C-alpha positions in Angstrom: 0.0 0.0 0.0 1.3 3.4 -0.9 0.9 6.6 1.1 1.8 10.3 0.6 4.3 12.1 2.7 4.2 15.9 2.7 7.6 17.5 3.6 9.0 21.0 3.3 12.2 21.2 1.3 14.2 24.1 -0.2 13.0 24.6 -3.7 16.5 24.6 -5.2 17.6 21.4 -3.5 14.3 19.7 -4.6 14.9 20.7 -8.2 18.5 19.5 -8.0 17.4 16.2 -6.5 14.7 15.6 -9.1 17.3 16.4 -11.9 19.9 14.1 -10.3 17.4 11.2 -9.9 16.2 11.7 -13.4 19.7 11.5 -14.7 20.0 8.2 -12.9 16.8 7.0 -14.5 14.9 7.1 -11.2 11.9 9.0 -9.9 12.7 11.1 -6.8 10.1 9.0 -4.8 12.3 5.9 -5.4 15.3 7.7 -4.0 13.4 9.0 -0.9 12.0 5.5 -0.3 15.5 4.0 -0.4 16.7 6.5 2.1 13.7 5.8 4.4 14.3 2.0 4.2 17.9 2.6 5.1 16.9 4.8 8.0 14.5 2.2 9.4 17.0 -0.7 8.9 20.0 1.1 10.4 18.0 3.3 12.9 20.5 6.1 12.3 20.9 9.1 10.1 24.3 9.9 8.6 25.1 13.3 7.3 28.3 13.8 5.3 30.1 16.8 4.1 32.5 16.5 1.1 36.1 16.8 2.3 37.8 20.0 1.1 41.5 20.1 1.6 43.0 23.1 3.4 45.1 25.5 1.3 48.3 24.1 2.7 47.3 20.5 1.9 46.2 21.6 -1.6 49.7 23.1 -2.2 51.3 19.9 -1.0 49.1 17.8 -3.3 49.9 20.0 -6.3 53.6 19.8 -5.5 53.4 16.0 -5.3 51.5 15.8 -8.6 54.2 18.0 -10.2 57.0 15.8 -8.8 55.3 12.7 -9.9 54.8 14.0 -13.4 58.5 15.1 -13.6 59.7 11.8 -12.0 61.2 13.7 -9.1 61.6 12.4 -5.6 60.4 8.9 -6.6 62.0 5.8 -5.2 61.1 2.1 -5.6 59.7 -0.3 -6.4 61.1 -2.3 -3.5 61.8 -6.0 -3.3 60.9 -6.1 0.4 59.6 -4.0 3.3 63.2 -3.9 4.6 64.4 -2.3 1.4 61.6 0.3 1.6 62.5 1.2 5.2 66.2 1.5 4.3 65.3 3.9 1.4 63.0 5.9 3.8 65.7 6.3 6.4 68.3 7.4 3.9 
């Protein structure tokens, strides 16, 4: 048996959700029902925020990408963990 749930949602997020569900070939009601089933089964709600690196970490990652591209500061492969540890200590 189906029932109707009336909820208040921000107009923009609802439109984005409908668009995203449609792109996946799903009606929004299927997505909401899946979340409700998960909520009931796990008896918990999980909110997540995309991880955004700090400016310093972003700089470190860019430097590592450059070094990798230019084959700088690259060691290995190693034949054993002992060889790897020796290279790290040198």
